[in-house]
C-alpha positions as CSV (number, residue, x, y, z in Angstrom):
1,M,0.0,0.0,0.0
2,S,1.4,3.4,-1.0
3,I,0.9,6.5,1.1
4,N,1.0,9.8,-0.7
5,L,2.9,12.2,1.7
6,F,2.7,15.1,-0.7
7,K,-0.2,17.5,-0.8
8,R,-1.7,18.2,-4.2
9,S,-0.7,21.6,-5.5
10,V,-3.6,21.8,-7.9
11,M,-7.3,21.1,-7.2
12,I,-8.9,18.5,-9.4
13,K,-11.5,19.5,-12.0
14,S,-14.7,17.5,-11.7
15,E,-17.9,18.8,-13.3
16,K,-19.7,15.7,-12.0
17,K,-18.7,16.4,-8.3
18,L,-19.5,20.1,-8.8
19,M,-23.0,19.3,-10.2
20,Q,-23.7,16.9,-7.4
21,L,-22.8,19.5,-4.8
22,R,-24.9,22.2,-6.6
23,K,-27.8,19.8,-6.7
24,V,-27.6,19.1,-3.0
25,L,-27.2,22.7,-2.0
26,D,-30.1,23.8,-4.3
27,G,-32.3,21.0,-2.9
28,G,-32.0,22.7,0.5
29,K,-32.5,19.6,2.7
30,H,-30.6,20.2,5.8
31,F,-29.6,16.5,6.4
32,E,-28.4,16.0,2.8
33,I,-26.4,19.3,2.9
34,E,-24.8,18.2,6.2
35,E,-23.9,14.8,4.7
36,Q,-22.4,16.4,1.6
37,I,-20.2,18.7,3.6
38,G,-19.0,15.8,5.6
39,L,-18.1,14.0,2.4
40,L,-16.2,17.0,1.2
41,R,-14.0,16.8,4.2
42,D,-12.8,13.4,3.2
43,A,-12.5,14.0,-0.5
44,E,-9.8,15.7,-2.6
45,P,-10.7,19.3,-3.1
46,F,-12.2,20.1,-6.5
47,E,-12.6,23.4,-8.3
48,G,-15.7,25.3,-7.6
49,A,-16.6,23.7,-4.3
50,I,-15.3,26.6,-2.2
51,L,-17.2,29.1,-4.3
52,L,-20.4,27.1,-4.2
53,L,-20.2,26.7,-0.4
54,S,-19.5,30.4,0.2
55,A,-22.4,31.4,-2.1
56,F,-24.6,29.0,-0.2
57,Y,-23.4,30.4,3.2
58,D,-24.3,33.9,1.8
59,K,-27.9,33.0,1.1
60,T,-28.8,30.5,3.8
61,S,-30.1,31.6,7.2
62,D,-29.7,28.1,8.8
63,T,-27.4,28.7,11.7
64,G,-26.4,25.0,12.0
65,L,-25.3,25.0,8.3
66,H,-23.4,28.3,8.9
67,L,-21.5,26.6,11.7
68,L,-20.8,23.5,9.7
69,I,-19.6,25.4,6.6
70,S,-17.4,27.7,8.7
71,G,-15.9,24.7,10.4
72,F,-15.3,23.1,7.0
73,F,-13.4,26.3,5.9
74,N,-11.4,26.5,9.1
75,D,-10.3,22.9,8.7
76,L,-9.0,23.3,5.1
77,K,-5.4,22.0,4.8
78,E,-4.8,21.9,1.1
79,R,-2.7,24.8,-0.2
80,S,-4.5,24.4,-3.5
81,V,-7.7,25.9,-2.1
82,C,-6.1,29.3,-1.2
83,N,-6.8,30.9,-4.6
84,E,-10.5,29.9,-4.5
85,V,-10.9,31.1,-0.9
86,I,-9.6,34.5,-1.9
87,E,-11.9,34.5,-5.0
88,A,-14.8,33.7,-2.7
89,L,-13.8,36.4,-0.3
90,R,-13.8,38.9,-3.2
91,S,-17.1,37.8,-4.6
92,S,-19.1,37.3,-1.4
93,V,-22.1,39.5,-0.9
94,S,-22.6,39.6,2.8
95,H,-20.3,41.0,5.5
96,S,-20.8,37.9,7.6
97,T,-19.6,35.6,4.7
98,R,-16.5,37.7,4.1
99,A,-15.7,37.8,7.8
100,M,-16.1,34.0,8.0
101,L,-13.9,33.4,5.0
102,A,-11.2,35.8,6.2
103,S,-11.3,34.1,9.6
104,S,-10.9,30.7,7.9
105,C,-7.7,32.0,6.3
106,W,-5.8,32.2,9.5
107,Q,-7.7,29.4,11.4
108,S,-6.8,26.9,8.7
109,G,-3.1,27.6,9.2
110,L,-2.5,27.8,5.5
111,D,0.1,30.3,4.1
112,Y,-1.8,33.3,2.5
113,S,1.3,35.5,2.1
114,G,1.0,35.2,-1.6
115,H,-2.4,36.9,-1.3
116,A,-1.4,39.7,1.0
117,S,-2.3,42.4,-1.5
118,A,-5.7,41.0,-2.1
119,L,-6.2,40.7,1.7
120,A,-5.1,44.3,2.1
121,E,-7.7,45.5,-0.5
122,I,-10.4,43.4,1.3
123,Y,-9.2,45.0,4.6
124,I,-9.6,48.5,3.2
125,N,-13.0,47.9,1.7
126,G,-14.5,45.6,4.4
127,D,-16.5,46.3,7.4
128,Y,-14.7,46.3,10.8
129,L,-15.1,42.6,11.5
130,T,-13.8,41.5,8.0
131,S,-11.0,44.0,8.4
132,L,-10.1,42.6,11.8
133,E,-9.9,39.1,10.3
134,C,-7.8,40.3,7.4
135,F,-5.5,42.1,9.8
136,T,-5.0,38.8,11.6
137,V,-4.2,36.9,8.4
138,I,-1.7,39.6,7.3
139,D,-0.1,39.8,10.7
140,T,0.3,36.0,10.7
141,C,2.0,35.8,7.4
142,S,3.7,39.2,7.4
143,A,7.2,37.8,7.7
144,M,6.7,35.9,4.5
145,I,5.4,38.8,2.4
146,P,8.0,39.8,-0.2
147,Q,9.5,43.2,0.5
148,K,8.3,44.8,-2.7
149,E,4.7,43.7,-2.1
150,R,5.0,44.7,1.6
151,E,6.0,48.2,0.5
152,S,3.1,48.3,-2.0
153,I,0.6,47.4,0.8
154,I,2.1,50.0,3.1
155,K,1.6,52.7,0.4
156,M,-1.9,51.5,-0.2
157,L,-2.8,51.6,3.5
158,E,-1.2,55.0,4.0
159,K,-3.0,56.4,1.0
160,E,-6.4,55.1,2.2
161,I,-6.1,55.7,6.0
162,E,-7.9,59.0,5.9
163,N,-10.8,57.5,3.9
164,I,-11.2,54.5,6.3
165,D,-13.8,54.6,9.0
166,K,-12.6,56.1,12.2
167,S,-13.0,52.8,14.0
168,K,-10.6,51.1,11.6
169,Q,-8.0,53.9,11.6
170,Q,-6.3,52.7,14.8
171,L,-6.3,49.1,13.5
172,T,-4.7,50.4,10.3
173,H,-2.0,52.2,12.2
174,E,-1.2,48.9,14.0
175,L,-1.2,47.0,10.7
176,L,1.2,49.6,9.3
177,S,3.6,49.2,12.2
178,I,3.6,45.4,11.8
179,L,4.3,45.7,8.1
180,K,7.1,48.2,8.7
181,E,9.0,45.9,11.1
């Protein structure tokens, strides 16, 4: 028996799996959705699943499913999902979905330093809770952000600090000091 010790660097493409997930989510039956999310935990990640789940999180009011989906995102361990998580963050409609996704970035323990500029943009445009979650992600990976990108983020934050809500200005000053270290 062979054990694969290497994580996949690319998500698989599976229209069949994506259609099955969409069908279950559109069906709206709580138990079936729970079961499908449980199956996703044990399966190889496939393109589109993250976007479908975040869109479903956006539109459902089922607190139990919110907890289940946020737990799923927090437990992601495949680096290959990072791009899709950031895409979901950018395309989410509700503040609560954006905050949940940003929180999952740091709770998963995955390296999001390659997405620091996108996280900084989401930080600037987000509500306070989303910005706080983005702050945590950027803080966690700040040592791994390339210097040129770090300088670009600093300039972006300094340019926008006066346009940011007063409640986020102190947080922004703290983020700037972290990035300048």
